[in-house]
The first five atom37 places (N, CA, C, CB, O) and aatype in JSON, in Angstrom:
{
  "aatype": [12, 10, 19, 8, 0, 1, 19, 2, 1, 15, 5, 7, 0, 10, 10, 10, 19, 3, 16, 7, 0, 7, 15, 16, 19, 9, 1, 14, 10, 10, 10, 6, 1, 10, 7, 12, 15, 19, 14, 0, 2, 0, 14, 1, 1, 1, 19, 12, 9, 14, 15, 7, 10, 16, 9, 6, 19, 14, 15, 19, 12, 10, 15, 19, 5, 19, 7, 3, 0, 15, 19, 6, 2, 10, 6, 19, 7, 19, 13, 3, 19, 0, 14, 8, 0, 14, 3, 10, 3, 7, 13, 10, 7, 0, 3, 13, 10, 5, 1, 13, 11, 19, 16, 13, 6, 1, 16, 0, 1, 1, 12, 16, 10, 6, 14, 10, 14, 1],
  "atom_mask": [
    [1, 1, 1, 1, 1],
    [1, 1, 1, 1, 1],
    [1, 1, 1, 1, 1],
    [1, 1, 1, 1, 1],
    [1, 1, 1, 1, 1],
    [1, 1, 1, 1, 1],
    [1, 1, 1, 1, 1],
    [1, 1, 1, 1, 1],
    [1, 1, 1, 1, 1],
    [1, 1, 1, 1, 1],
    [1, 1, 1, 1, 1],
    [1, 1, 1, 0, 1],
    [1, 1, 1, 1, 1],
    [1, 1, 1, 1, 1],
    [1, 1, 1, 1, 1],
    [1, 1, 1, 1, 1],
    [1, 1, 1, 1, 1],
    [1, 1, 1, 1, 1],
    [1, 1, 1, 1, 1],
    [1, 1, 1, 0, 1],
    [1, 1, 1, 1, 1],
    [1, 1, 1, 0, 1],
    [1, 1, 1, 1, 1],
    [1, 1, 1, 1, 1],
    [1, 1, 1, 1, 1],
    [1, 1, 1, 1, 1],
    [1, 1, 1, 1, 1],
    [1, 1, 1, 1, 1],
    [1, 1, 1, 1, 1],
    [1, 1, 1, 1, 1],
    [1, 1, 1, 1, 1],
    [1, 1, 1, 1, 1],
    [1, 1, 1, 1, 1],
    [1, 1, 1, 1, 1],
    [1, 1, 1, 0, 1],
    [1, 1, 1, 1, 1],
    [1, 1, 1, 1, 1],
    [1, 1, 1, 1, 1],
    [1, 1, 1, 1, 1],
    [1, 1, 1, 1, 1],
    [1, 1, 1, 1, 1],
    [1, 1, 1, 1, 1],
    [1, 1, 1, 1, 1],
    [1, 1, 1, 1, 1],
    [1, 1, 1, 1, 1],
    [1, 1, 1, 1, 1],
    [1, 1, 1, 1, 1],
    [1, 1, 1, 1, 1],
    [1, 1, 1, 1, 1],
    [1, 1, 1, 1, 1],
    [1, 1, 1, 1, 1],
    [1, 1, 1, 0, 1],
    [1, 1, 1, 1, 1],
    [1, 1, 1, 1, 1],
    [1, 1, 1, 1, 1],
    [1, 1, 1, 1, 1],
    [1, 1, 1, 1, 1],
    [1, 1, 1, 1, 1],
    [1, 1, 1, 1, 1],
    [1, 1, 1, 1, 1],
    [1, 1, 1, 1, 1],
    [1, 1, 1, 1, 1],
    [1, 1, 1, 1, 1],
    [1, 1, 1, 1, 1],
    [1, 1, 1, 1, 1],
    [1, 1, 1, 1, 1],
    [1, 1, 1, 0, 1],
    [1, 1, 1, 1, 1],
    [1, 1, 1, 1, 1],
    [1, 1, 1, 1, 1],
    [1, 1, 1, 1, 1],
    [1, 1, 1, 1, 1],
    [1, 1, 1, 1, 1],
    [1, 1, 1, 1, 1],
    [1, 1, 1, 1, 1],
    [1, 1, 1, 1, 1],
    [1, 1, 1, 0, 1],
    [1, 1, 1, 1, 1],
    [1, 1, 1, 1, 1],
    [1, 1, 1, 1, 1],
    [1, 1, 1, 1, 1],
    [1, 1, 1, 1, 1],
    [1, 1, 1, 1, 1],
    [1, 1, 1, 1, 1],
    [1, 1, 1, 1, 1],
    [1, 1, 1, 1, 1],
    [1, 1, 1, 1, 1],
    [1, 1, 1, 1, 1],
    [1, 1, 1, 1, 1],
    [1, 1, 1, 0, 1],
    [1, 1, 1, 1, 1],
    [1, 1, 1, 1, 1],
    [1, 1, 1, 0, 1],
    [1, 1, 1, 1, 1],
    [1, 1, 1, 1, 1],
    [1, 1, 1, 1, 1],
    [1, 1, 1, 1, 1],
    [1, 1, 1, 1, 1],
    [1, 1, 1, 1, 1],
    [1, 1, 1, 1, 1],
    [1, 1, 1, 1, 1],
    [1, 1, 1, 1, 1],
    [1, 1, 1, 1, 1],
    [1, 1, 1, 1, 1],
    [1, 1, 1, 1, 1],
    [1, 1, 1, 1, 1],
    [1, 1, 1, 1, 1],
    [1, 1, 1, 1, 1],
    [1, 1, 1, 1, 1],
    [1, 1, 1, 1, 1],
    [1, 1, 1, 1, 1],
    [1, 1, 1, 1, 1],
    [1, 1, 1, 1, 1],
    [1, 1, 1, 1, 1],
    [1, 1, 1, 1, 1],
    [1, 1, 1, 1, 1],
    [1, 1, 1, 1, 1],
    [1, 1, 1, 1, 1]
  ],
  "atom_positions": [
    [[-119.83, 180.85, 150.48], [-121.21, 181.32, 150.4], [-121.15, 180.58, 148.59], [-121.49, 183.44, 150.75], [-120.16, 180.24, 147.95]],
    [[-122.34, 180.54, 148.27], [-121.76, 179.22, 146.83], [-122.78, 181.15, 145.98], [-123.16, 176.28, 146.61], [-123.69, 181.92, 146.32]],
    [[-122.02, 181.03, 145.06], [-122.58, 181.94, 143.57], [-123.52, 181.58, 142.76], [-121.64, 182.1, 142.54], [-123.74, 180.37, 142.71]],
    [[-124.33, 182.48, 141.91], [-124.37, 181.73, 140.39], [-123.95, 182.98, 139.37], [-126.16, 181.03, 139.92], [-124.49, 184.08, 139.31]],
    [[-122.8, 182.48, 138.59], [-122.92, 183.09, 138.07], [-122.43, 182.89, 136.23], [-122.55, 183.82, 138.94], [-122.08, 181.75, 135.91]],
    [[-122.41, 183.72, 135.38], [-122.14, 183.23, 133.96], [-121.08, 183.53, 133.24], [-123.01, 183.55, 133.19], [-120.75, 184.67, 132.92]],
    [[-120.39, 182.29, 132.9], [-119.17, 182.11, 131.76], [-119.94, 182.51, 130.8], [-118.42, 180.59, 131.44], [-121.12, 182.23, 130.62]],
    [[-118.73, 183.67, 129.69], [-118.67, 183.8, 128.52], [-119.93, 184.53, 128.0], [-118.41, 182.6, 128.01], [-119.92, 185.12, 126.92]],
    [[-120.75, 184.49, 128.61], [-122.04, 185.88, 128.89], [-123.16, 184.42, 128.09], [-121.75, 188.26, 127.47], [-124.16, 184.6, 127.39]],
    [[-122.66, 183.26, 128.43], [-123.67, 181.94, 127.6], [-123.98, 181.0, 128.71], [-122.77, 180.9, 126.21], [-124.88, 180.16, 128.6]],
    [[-123.05, 181.17, 130.05], [-123.31, 179.22, 130.53], [-123.11, 179.52, 131.92], [-121.9, 177.7, 129.88], [-122.16, 180.22, 132.26]],
    [[-123.69, 179.18, 132.54], [-124.34, 179.07, 133.51], [-123.58, 178.29, 134.8], [0.0, 0.0, 0.0], [-123.58, 177.07, 134.69]],
    [[-122.79, 178.96, 136.29], [-122.17, 178.32, 136.72], [-122.56, 178.22, 138.29], [-121.05, 178.68, 136.29], [-123.15, 179.2, 138.75]],
    [[-122.31, 177.3, 139.03], [-122.34, 177.49, 140.71], [-120.88, 177.52, 140.89], [-123.13, 176.15, 141.73], [-120.12, 176.75, 140.3]],
    [[-120.53, 178.39, 141.69], [-119.1, 178.85, 142.03], [-118.96, 179.05, 143.45], [-118.71, 180.14, 141.33], [-120.08, 179.44, 143.76]],
    [[-118.31, 179.02, 144.42], [-117.75, 178.6, 145.75], [-116.96, 179.94, 145.79], [-116.81, 177.03, 145.85], [-115.95, 180.08, 145.09]],
    [[-117.5, 181.06, 146.73], [-116.61, 182.58, 146.6], [-115.86, 181.73, 147.32], [-117.08, 184.34, 147.24], [-116.47, 180.83, 147.89]],
    [[-114.33, 181.79, 147.48], [-112.91, 181.28, 147.99], [-111.85, 182.35, 148.07], [-112.34, 180.15, 147.04], [-110.71, 182.39, 147.6]],
    [[-112.75, 183.41, 148.98], [-111.66, 184.35, 149.78], [-110.11, 184.14, 149.92], [-112.06, 184.37, 151.14], [-109.37, 185.11, 149.73]],
    [[-109.56, 182.89, 150.27], [-108.44, 182.69, 150.19], [-107.85, 182.11, 149.35], [0.0, 0.0, 0.0], [-106.74, 181.65, 149.61]],
    [[-108.48, 181.93, 147.97], [-108.15, 181.87, 146.62], [-107.53, 182.76, 146.05], [-109.01, 181.74, 145.96], [-108.16, 183.82, 146.01]],
    [[-106.36, 182.79, 145.51], [-105.75, 183.5, 144.48], [-106.25, 183.44, 143.05], [0.0, 0.0, 0.0], [-106.58, 184.38, 142.33]],
    [[-106.26, 182.3, 142.83], [-107.18, 182.29, 141.49], [-108.52, 181.96, 141.09], [-106.71, 181.64, 140.77], [-108.88, 181.63, 142.22]],
    [[-109.5, 181.79, 140.42], [-110.48, 181.65, 139.58], [-110.27, 180.39, 139.27], [-110.57, 182.54, 138.53], [-109.35, 180.27, 138.47]],
    [[-110.93, 179.06, 139.69], [-110.86, 177.61, 138.87], [-112.15, 177.68, 138.6], [-110.38, 176.11, 139.63], [-113.1, 178.26, 139.13]],
    [[-111.91, 176.49, 137.03], [-113.53, 175.93, 137.02], [-112.71, 174.77, 137.13], [-114.84, 176.15, 135.6], [-111.49, 174.75, 137.3]],
    [[-113.95, 173.24, 136.97], [-113.76, 171.52, 136.23], [-113.95, 172.56, 134.77], [-115.46, 169.74, 136.68], [-114.38, 173.64, 134.36]],
    [[-113.11, 170.97, 134.32], [-113.21, 170.67, 133.11], [-114.41, 170.78, 132.49], [-112.81, 169.62, 132.97], [-114.53, 171.57, 131.57]],
    [[-115.53, 169.95, 132.94], [-116.76, 169.82, 133.05], [-117.45, 171.32, 132.33], [-117.04, 169.51, 134.64], [-118.09, 171.15, 131.29]],
    [[-117.33, 172.66, 132.83], [-117.78, 173.39, 132.52], [-116.99, 174.06, 131.02], [-117.96, 173.97, 133.66], [-117.66, 174.48, 130.08]],
    [[-115.96, 174.06, 131.02], [-115.82, 174.24, 129.86], [-115.75, 173.44, 128.53], [-115.1, 174.7, 130.0], [-115.4, 173.9, 127.44]],
    [[-116.09, 172.33, 128.76], [-116.77, 171.27, 128.14], [-117.85, 171.91, 128.02], [-116.88, 169.98, 128.77], [-117.74, 172.16, 126.82]],
    [[-118.99, 172.46, 128.37], [-120.45, 173.09, 128.16], [-119.99, 174.36, 128.02], [-121.64, 172.95, 129.37], [-120.45, 175.1, 128.89]],
    [[-119.31, 174.87, 127.29], [-118.61, 176.29, 127.12], [-118.3, 175.46, 125.66], [-117.08, 176.98, 128.41], [-118.24, 176.45, 124.94]],
    [[-118.05, 174.29, 124.7], [-117.88, 174.16, 123.55], [-116.3, 174.44, 123.74], [0.0, 0.0, 0.0], [-115.56, 174.3, 122.76]],
    [[-115.67, 174.89, 125.21], [-113.77, 174.64, 124.76], [-113.55, 173.47, 125.54], [-112.4, 176.04, 125.36], [-114.11, 172.86, 126.45]],
    [[-112.57, 173.38, 124.88], [-111.04, 172.45, 125.8], [-109.48, 173.34, 126.01], [-110.44, 170.79, 124.59], [-109.3, 174.51, 125.69]],
    [[-108.76, 172.69, 126.44], [-107.37, 173.33, 127.36], [-106.99, 173.34, 125.85], [-106.23, 172.26, 128.84], [-107.57, 172.37, 125.36]],
    [[-106.37, 173.91, 124.99], [-105.07, 173.99, 124.54], [-104.31, 173.34, 124.99], [-104.6, 174.92, 124.57], [-104.42, 172.92, 126.14]],
    [[-103.08, 173.01, 124.05], [-102.22, 171.91, 124.22], [-101.06, 172.89, 124.94], [-101.8, 170.99, 122.68], [-100.23, 172.61, 125.8]],
    [[-101.23, 173.72, 124.48], [-99.96, 175.32, 125.08], [-100.73, 176.13, 125.52], [-98.96, 176.38, 123.87], [-100.86, 177.3, 125.17]],
    [[-101.33, 175.51, 126.39], [-102.25, 176.83, 127.24], [-101.23, 176.81, 128.7], [-104.45, 176.28, 127.72], [-100.71, 175.84, 129.25]],
    [[-101.16, 178.29, 129.09], [-99.89, 178.54, 130.11], [-100.91, 177.57, 131.58], [-99.41, 180.89, 130.45], [-102.0, 177.06, 131.82]],
    [[-99.79, 177.79, 132.1], [-100.1, 176.76, 133.39], [-99.83, 177.82, 134.54], [-98.95, 175.19, 133.53], [-99.09, 178.78, 134.31]],
    [[-100.44, 177.63, 135.79], [-100.68, 178.43, 136.73], [-100.79, 177.66, 138.11], [-101.83, 179.17, 136.35], [-101.49, 176.65, 138.21]],
    [[-100.11, 178.15, 139.12], [-99.78, 177.18, 140.31], [-101.7, 178.21, 140.93], [-97.5, 177.53, 141.54], [-102.17, 179.34, 140.87]],
    [[-102.16, 176.61, 141.52], [-102.84, 177.32, 142.46], [-103.14, 176.46, 143.46], [-103.95, 177.97, 141.98], [-102.78, 175.31, 143.21]],
    [[-103.8, 176.65, 144.73], [-104.04, 176.13, 146.03], [-105.66, 175.33, 146.34], [-103.82, 177.45, 146.98], [-106.68, 175.78, 146.86]],
    [[-105.46, 174.51, 145.99], [-106.37, 173.21, 145.88], [-106.97, 173.24, 147.52], [-105.33, 171.55, 145.4], [-106.29, 173.88, 148.32]],
    [[-108.44, 172.43, 148.09], [-108.81, 172.57, 149.19], [-108.02, 172.04, 150.14], [-109.85, 172.22, 149.25], [-107.59, 172.57, 151.17]],
    [[-107.84, 170.83, 149.66], [-106.63, 170.25, 151.05], [-105.45, 170.96, 151.3], [-105.92, 168.75, 150.81], [-104.8, 170.42, 152.19]],
    [[-104.92, 171.97, 150.85], [-104.44, 172.55, 151.1], [-102.55, 172.61, 150.07], [0.0, 0.0, 0.0], [-101.54, 173.31, 150.24]],
    [[-102.74, 172.01, 149.53], [-101.5, 171.54, 148.39], [-101.56, 172.54, 147.2], [-101.77, 169.84, 147.67], [-102.52, 173.09, 146.66]],
    [[-99.9, 172.62, 146.89], [-100.09, 173.84, 145.59], [-99.72, 172.88, 144.34], [-98.79, 175.46, 145.68], [-98.84, 172.03, 144.43]],
    [[-100.64, 173.12, 142.88], [-100.33, 172.44, 142.6], [-100.59, 173.27, 140.89], [-100.83, 171.24, 143.31], [-101.0, 174.38, 140.54]],
    [[-100.14, 172.11, 140.23], [-100.18, 173.33, 138.6], [-100.98, 173.01, 137.66], [-98.81, 173.45, 137.6], [-100.89, 171.87, 137.22]],
    [[-101.83, 173.8, 137.18], [-102.9, 173.32, 136.53], [-103.09, 174.6, 135.5], [-104.18, 172.93, 137.57], [-102.7, 175.74, 135.75]],
    [[-103.9, 174.08, 134.03], [-103.52, 174.66, 132.95], [-104.16, 175.84, 133.1], [-103.75, 173.99, 131.79], [-104.51, 175.97, 134.27]],
    [[-104.6, 177.09, 132.17], [-105.61, 177.8, 131.73], [-106.08, 178.58, 130.71], [-105.72, 178.27, 132.3], [-105.44, 178.61, 129.65]],
    [[-107.27, 179.34, 130.87], [-107.63, 179.89, 129.66], [-108.18, 181.02, 129.96], [-108.43, 179.16, 128.88], [-108.5, 181.16, 131.14]],
    [[-108.37, 181.83, 129.27], [-108.78, 183.07, 128.85], [-110.19, 183.42, 128.57], [-108.12, 183.31, 127.82], [-110.65, 183.44, 127.43]],
    [[-111.26, 183.83, 130.24], [-112.79, 183.56, 130.33], [-113.37, 185.25, 130.62], [-113.2, 182.26, 131.81], [-112.8, 186.1, 131.31]],
    [[-114.67, 185.42, 129.87], [-115.23, 186.72, 130.89], [-115.94, 185.76, 131.82], [-116.44, 188.1, 130.11], [-116.23, 184.69, 131.29]],
    [[-116.36, 185.93, 133.35], [-117.01, 186.31, 134.0], [-117.8, 186.99, 135.06], [-116.92, 186.07, 133.88], [-117.43, 187.61, 136.05]],
    [[-118.99, 186.7, 134.62], [-120.19, 187.72, 135.2], [-120.22, 186.83, 136.36], [-121.83, 187.97, 134.26], [-119.94, 185.64, 136.36]],
    [[-120.81, 187.95, 137.89], [-121.74, 187.42, 138.71], [-122.63, 188.49, 139.43], [-121.07, 186.56, 139.64], [-122.27, 189.3, 140.28]],
    [[-124.02, 188.29, 138.84], [-124.35, 189.51, 139.09], [-124.48, 190.56, 138.01], [0.0, 0.0, 0.0], [-124.84, 190.09, 136.93]],
    [[-124.26, 191.96, 138.03], [-124.05, 192.56, 137.38], [-122.36, 193.47, 136.9], [-125.02, 192.99, 137.75], [-122.0, 194.34, 136.1]],
    [[-121.65, 192.47, 138.12], [-120.11, 192.39, 138.1], [-119.61, 191.86, 137.17], [-119.54, 191.79, 139.06], [-120.3, 190.92, 136.77]],
    [[-117.87, 192.17, 136.09], [-118.08, 190.94, 135.38], [-116.48, 191.67, 134.96], [-119.67, 190.56, 134.14], [-115.96, 192.78, 135.03]],
    [[-116.09, 190.32, 134.49], [-114.24, 190.82, 134.29], [-114.3, 189.91, 132.96], [-112.66, 190.15, 135.85], [-114.7, 188.75, 132.91]],
    [[-113.87, 190.62, 132.02], [-112.95, 190.17, 130.84], [-112.24, 189.71, 130.88], [-112.48, 190.66, 130.22], [-111.33, 190.13, 131.6]],
    [[-112.1, 188.59, 130.22], [-110.19, 188.33, 130.07], [-109.66, 187.85, 131.96], [-109.07, 190.59, 129.41], [-109.1, 188.34, 132.94]],
    [[-110.15, 186.93, 131.63], [-109.76, 186.72, 133.23], [-108.96, 185.53, 133.12], [-111.1, 186.47, 134.37], [-109.75, 184.75, 132.59]],
    [[-107.66, 184.77, 133.33], [-107.24, 184.19, 133.26], [-108.05, 182.82, 134.65], [-106.05, 184.91, 133.09], [-107.73, 183.2, 135.77]],
    [[-108.62, 181.93, 134.7], [-108.9, 180.74, 134.89], [-108.32, 179.82, 134.84], [-109.51, 180.5, 134.48], [-107.86, 179.55, 133.73]],
    [[-108.03, 178.85, 135.99], [-107.92, 177.7, 136.16], [-108.31, 176.99, 135.65], [0.0, 0.0, 0.0], [-109.28, 177.5, 135.08]],
    [[-108.18, 175.37, 135.22], [-108.93, 174.58, 134.69], [-108.34, 172.62, 135.51], [-108.71, 175.02, 132.82], [-107.28, 172.03, 135.31]],
    [[-109.43, 172.22, 136.3], [-109.02, 171.45, 137.24], [-110.42, 171.0, 138.45], [-107.73, 172.33, 137.87], [-111.09, 171.66, 139.24]],
    [[-110.38, 169.97, 138.18], [-111.26, 169.88, 139.16], [-111.32, 169.56, 140.56], [-111.83, 169.31, 138.8], [-111.1, 168.46, 141.06]],
    [[-111.73, 170.96, 141.35], [-110.83, 170.76, 142.68], [-112.32, 170.44, 143.22], [-109.7, 172.26, 143.49], [-112.16, 170.98, 144.32]],
    [[-113.77, 169.92, 143.28], [-114.21, 169.58, 144.05], [-115.19, 168.55, 143.32], [-114.55, 170.58, 144.82], [-116.37, 168.82, 143.08]],
    [[-114.46, 167.08, 142.91], [-114.58, 166.12, 142.62], [-115.89, 165.45, 143.4], [-113.39, 165.67, 142.71], [-116.58, 164.57, 142.89]],
    [[-116.11, 166.03, 144.8], [-117.26, 164.92, 145.63], [-118.5, 165.86, 145.44], [-116.9, 164.51, 147.64], [-119.59, 165.29, 145.51]],
    [[-118.5, 167.25, 145.21], [-119.6, 167.68, 145.04], [-119.58, 168.13, 143.41], [-119.87, 168.73, 146.1], [-118.79, 168.88, 142.85]],
    [[-120.89, 167.31, 142.79], [-120.77, 167.67, 141.34], [-121.36, 168.67, 140.75], [-121.1, 166.78, 140.64], [-121.03, 169.04, 139.63]],
    [[-122.63, 169.43, 141.66], [-123.29, 170.43, 141.57], [-121.69, 172.08, 140.88], [-124.22, 170.45, 143.46], [-121.81, 172.95, 140.01]],
    [[-120.9, 171.88, 141.5], [-120.06, 172.59, 142.34], [-118.86, 173.19, 140.79], [-119.3, 171.33, 143.86], [-118.01, 172.37, 140.42]],
    [[-118.95, 174.57, 140.06], [-118.53, 174.72, 138.77], [-116.72, 175.06, 138.87], [-119.54, 175.99, 138.06], [-115.75, 175.05, 138.12]],
    [[-117.12, 175.4, 140.59], [-115.72, 175.91, 140.5], [-115.67, 176.97, 141.63], [0.0, 0.0, 0.0], [-116.74, 177.41, 142.04]],
    [[-114.59, 177.38, 142.14], [-114.26, 178.33, 142.67], [-114.04, 179.93, 142.39], [-113.55, 177.88, 142.95], [-113.2, 180.14, 141.51]],
    [[-114.47, 180.78, 142.82], [-114.15, 182.27, 142.17], [-113.34, 182.61, 142.9], [-115.17, 183.37, 142.04], [-113.43, 181.96, 143.94]],
    [[-112.72, 183.17, 142.92], [-110.94, 183.82, 143.84], [-110.93, 185.41, 143.64], [0.0, 0.0, 0.0], [-111.39, 186.35, 142.99]],
    [[-110.02, 185.01, 144.74], [-109.49, 186.89, 144.32], [-108.75, 187.35, 143.65], [-108.96, 187.68, 145.12], [-108.23, 188.42, 143.96]],
    [[-108.38, 186.54, 142.16], [-108.49, 187.49, 140.6], [-109.8, 188.43, 140.44], [-108.61, 186.35, 139.14], [-109.64, 189.63, 140.21]],
    [[-110.98, 187.91, 140.57], [-111.76, 188.33, 140.49], [-111.82, 189.21, 141.62], [-112.49, 187.58, 140.21], [-111.4, 190.36, 141.66]],
    [[-112.46, 188.48, 142.67], [-113.0, 189.63, 143.7], [-111.93, 191.0, 144.35], [-113.5, 188.71, 145.07], [-112.16, 191.59, 145.41]],
    [[-111.13, 191.19, 143.72], [-110.23, 192.21, 144.1], [-110.31, 193.63, 143.12], [-108.79, 191.51, 144.06], [-109.79, 194.75, 143.21]],
    [[-111.18, 193.0, 142.18], [-111.62, 194.22, 141.42], [-112.93, 195.23, 142.25], [-112.19, 193.58, 139.85], [-113.14, 196.4, 141.96]],
    [[-113.51, 194.64, 143.03], [-114.98, 195.41, 143.68], [-114.7, 195.16, 145.0], [-116.66, 194.76, 143.24], [-114.01, 194.34, 145.61]],
    [[-115.72, 196.45, 145.41], [-115.78, 196.1, 146.68], [-116.37, 195.58, 147.57], [-115.7, 196.6, 147.03], [-116.85, 196.36, 148.38]],
    [[-116.54, 194.38, 147.75], [-116.82, 193.0, 148.47], [-117.94, 192.96, 149.23], [-115.78, 192.58, 149.36], [-118.22, 194.16, 149.31]],
    [[-118.78, 192.36, 149.84], [-119.56, 193.5, 151.14], [-120.16, 191.68, 151.26], [-121.14, 195.53, 150.58], [-120.29, 191.07, 150.2]],
    [[-120.51, 190.83, 152.81], [-120.9, 189.77, 152.55], [-122.19, 190.2, 153.68], [-119.79, 188.47, 152.68], [-121.58, 190.39, 154.73]],
    [[-123.12, 190.35, 153.85], [-124.32, 190.05, 154.53], [-124.55, 188.5, 155.01], [-125.41, 190.48, 153.62], [-125.01, 187.78, 154.13]],
    [[-124.41, 188.13, 155.77], [-124.42, 186.8, 156.19], [-125.77, 186.16, 156.15], [-123.88, 186.72, 157.5], [-126.25, 185.19, 155.56]],
    [[-126.44, 187.49, 157.37], [-127.68, 186.91, 157.16], [-129.09, 186.77, 156.95], [-127.68, 186.64, 157.52], [-130.01, 186.28, 157.61]],
    [[-128.92, 187.75, 155.03], [-129.48, 187.58, 154.37], [-128.62, 186.99, 152.81], [-130.2, 188.65, 154.55], [-128.81, 187.12, 151.6]],
    [[-127.55, 186.25, 153.77], [-127.19, 185.47, 152.6], [-127.29, 185.81, 150.98], [-127.91, 184.44, 152.78], [-127.78, 185.31, 149.97]],
    [[-126.4, 187.17, 151.44], [-125.58, 188.01, 150.01], [-124.75, 188.45, 149.4], [-125.62, 188.65, 149.71], [-124.46, 189.24, 150.3]],
    [[-124.12, 188.66, 148.72], [-122.54, 189.59, 148.52], [-122.79, 190.2, 147.73], [-121.14, 189.02, 148.13], [-123.38, 189.75, 146.75]],
    [[-122.45, 191.44, 147.84], [-122.62, 192.73, 146.96], [-121.02, 193.08, 146.41], [-123.36, 194.15, 148.0], [-119.99, 193.05, 147.09]],
    [[-121.19, 193.47, 144.78], [-120.17, 194.02, 144.46], [-119.91, 195.25, 143.42], [-119.62, 193.11, 144.19], [-120.15, 195.31, 142.21]],
    [[-119.35, 196.19, 144.3], [-118.98, 197.32, 143.86], [-117.58, 197.54, 142.92], [-118.97, 197.99, 144.99], [-116.39, 197.22, 142.95]],
    [[-118.47, 198.25, 142.11], [-116.95, 198.37, 141.32], [-115.55, 199.49, 141.79], [-117.38, 198.88, 139.73], [-115.82, 200.63, 141.42]],
    [[-114.32, 199.41, 142.42], [-114.02, 200.41, 142.49], [-113.03, 201.55, 141.77], [-113.91, 200.18, 143.28], [-112.1, 201.36, 140.99]],
    [[-113.45, 202.53, 142.18], [-112.67, 203.71, 142.16], [-111.96, 203.79, 141.41], [-112.1, 204.01, 143.0], [-111.06, 203.02, 141.77]],
    [[-111.48, 204.56, 139.82], [-110.09, 203.82, 139.36], [-108.98, 205.22, 139.66], [-110.15, 203.2, 137.32], [-107.77, 205.1, 139.44]]
  ]
}
């Protein structure tokens, strides 16, 4: 499922919802559109890419919003995970999704995110 997201409250992004991915990952081009770059001393995290390989990628802290659901200070990996899909800005992973009750309505092509009780 593809979703439209807003990153750092300013930049629209098209993300693939990947329930099997532990981490949210965006392509470097989206970071450039935000006017940002990966700092030389950026922390690195291990992510699994669609081919099944696990690689280490730099990460940055961003806010990510899908509909009314928002996560501040999300550690997002930076890597071009889908070079064959130029319109895709990245993957929305479990680090975002696990903060909400997620409901998929396949026939309506809709994903609903509800805050979890605290």
